[in-house]
Structures are given as C-alpha cells and as structure tokens.
C-alpha positions, -999 to +999 in steps of 0.1 A: -258-376+039-280-375+013-312-358+020-346-374+003-381-371+008-374-364+042-357-388+053-315-392+058-304-423+060-280-435+088-251-454+089-272-489+100-294-489+069-327-474+087-343-443+076-352-416+102-375-395+093-361-354+100-378-326+092-366-301+066-372-266+064-357-237+047-353-205+065-337-170+059-314-153+082-334-123+098-310-102+077-317-117+046-356-112+055-352-071+064-333-067+033-358-086+008-382-065+027-364-029+021-358-039-018-392-045-021-402-013-006-377+008-018-385-005-057-423+000-050-419+035-038-397+045-066-420+031-094-448+052-079-432+083-072-415+082-109-452+066-130-474+091-111-488+114-120-452+131-129-444+113-159-476+123-179-476+159-175-462+168-210-487+141-227-516+151-214-517+189-225-536+211-244-517+207-278-524+214-318-520+189-345-503+187-372-533+196-396-551+217-373-552+253-370-551+274-335-583+287-325-599+320-346-594+352-334-621+370-317-649+391-341-637+427-351-600+417-341-574+426-363-544+406-360-512+427-353-483+396-356-486+359-363-510+342-388-540+358-407-573+351-399-590+323-425-610+344-447-646+337-460-652+327-495-670+362-496-644+382-480-618+366-504-640+370-541-641+411-527-607+411-516-584+435-545-547+423-551-525+457-533-497+446-556-491+468-585-486+450-619-448+462-624-419+444-644-403+441-606-435+426-593-440+405-623-408+387-626-410+379-591-443+366-597-426+344-625-401+328-604-421+317-575-449+307-597-422+284-617-406+271-581-442+263-564-468+260-590-454+246-623-449+212-612-484+211-607-499+235-632-473+235-661-457+264-674-484+277-691-509+268-662-531+244-680-526+217-654-502+199-673-470+204-651-449+166-643-463+159-606-500+168-620-501+148-651-491+118-628-511+123-592-529+156-590-552+166-619-544+204-611-575+229-628-564+251-658-560+282-645-569+300-678-601+283-678-627+309-684-647+291-650-615+295-634-609+333-652-637+346-635-629+346-598-613+373-580-580+379-568-587+374-535-602+339-538-567+329-555-552+347-526-570+323-503-570+290-524-525+299-525-524+306-485-547+279-472-549+251-499-576+233-516-588+200-521-555+186-532-533+217-532-515+223-502-513+254-485-485+283-491-485+302-464-458+293-444-437+291-479-443+324-492-453+360-475-483+373-483-469+402-509-449+369-526-485+351-528-502+383-544-470+388-567-476+348-578-509+357-582-502+393-606-484+367-629-506+340-630-532+372-644-507+375-673-510+343-680-545+344-678-541+375-703-556+399-677 
C-alpha cells in the first residue's frame, strides 16, 4: 500500500481519503524537551559571565609601562622610574673608569651596540648601514650630552633604538657609557 497526497488506493481502484499525521510518542517529546533545556542551560552557565573573567581585566600590553610611582618616592625593588631629560642630563656616572669596568663596557658594547653603531661608534655597523641609520656617538653634538642622558637612552630607548633596561643591569649600562666615553676620547 502506498500513501500519496493523503489518499490510499484500495483494491477496487478507488481512492479513499485518509488523514496523514505524524506523532511522536510522548517519551520522545519529553526527551527532546529535556535535551533542549539541558543544552541551553549549560551554554548559559558556561558562557556568562565566567568564561570572560580573564579576558576583561586590567592588563598591560607589551609596549606599555606600569603606572609611575607616587611623587617623592624611591624604588626599593623592581623597575627604575623613568627620568626626565633634565634629571638624566645631571646624573653622574657612579662607575669609576677602572680597567675592569672598561673591559666589561667594551664586551657589552660589542655584544649589544656594535651591530648598529659600529666598532668605532660611527654609526656604521652592519645593521645600522642597512636599516636604522644610528647616530655617530663620537660626533661633537652627541659627545656634549651628560652620562645620565646616555643612561636614559640606553635604558628606555630612542626613536629607533630599543630599550636595554631588561637586558643590561644598571651597573652594566654605566660600564657601557664608560667605554663609549673612551671611544669619544674623554
């Protein structure tokens, strides 16, 4: 027997109209409703607001600095506070120009600075020639700056110079400045 458009053919060739309906047994309906409720509630419990707690929070991006410390305070641990240009210019070099400090400064200069500034500090290093065009650190306009200004630029970077405060300790930065002063003839 074939059902077609709501009619069923009988043995005498005459069609008899029948009602076609589709009914689920009640337990299938109850199971379907339970599954929909469970899946909806689990999505609600998972998705709000707990799944975004770690996304929505105060964070520092890679290029951002933390908030500056309150005025008049001194750091006892952690990062140094950024210096103003006038503070940096007046800051003296605490590292004495001993043979050990000059040797340490030369080693660090060759490791971190020479690729851009060149062996003589003329700005002719292999990377400097191709991309950055760093300044000649033996030029009179650069030599006239105080040691603290060099310290600030090495620590916090410049226009194209990266910061080295995380790679070099404070004492190592001052040793590099002693070696730069030797290159400058001071």
